[in-house]
N, C-alpha and C positions, 0 to 999 in steps of 0.2 A: 817686726817692721822697723823698729828703732835701729837695729843692727844694720839693715840695708840702707837706711839713711845716713848713718855714720860712715859706712864703707863708701857710699857715693860722694860724700864730701871729701873723703881722703883721696879717692880717685881723682876728683877734680883738681885738687891741690897739687898732686903729683903730675898730672898732665899739664896744668898750667905752668907749673915750675919748669918742667922739661922743655916746654916751648919757648918760655923767656930766656932760659939758658942758652938754647940753640940759637935763638935770634941774636943774642948778645955776643956770639962767638965762642961759647964755651961747649964745644961739640963733645969733648971727652966727658965732662961732667954730666952733660945732657944724656949721653949714651948710657951712663951708669944709672941715672934716674929712669930712663926708659925701661931698662931691664927690670928695675924694681916694679915700675908701673905695670909691665907686662905680667909679671908673676902675681901682683896684687889683683890685677884683672881676671886672671884666671881663677884665682881663689874666690874672688867676688862672684864671678859668674856660676861657680859651683855652688856657692851659698845660695844665691838666688834660685837656681835650679832646684836644689834641695828644699827650699822654702816653698816653691810652687808645687813640687811633687807631694810634698807633705800636706799642703792645703787641698790638693786635688783628692788625695787619698782620704782625707777627713770628709770631703764633700761626698765622695762615693759611699763611704761607710754610712754616713748620716742618711743618705737616700735609701740604702738597704733597709735600715731600721724602720722606716716609715710604712 
């Protein structure tokens, strides 16, 4: 769960940084940050999905043992 919190903070920083750069007229730099943000978001979504599936598998396995 700690990992998801850290990833969320990183995502927020990149998204905020990209928005600020774009507003201030640095579209080229903002585009580069946006590419990084997109890649990190895909990795983050995969990590969350893996966490949820692992948690669900554990819940189903624990139910079968009862």
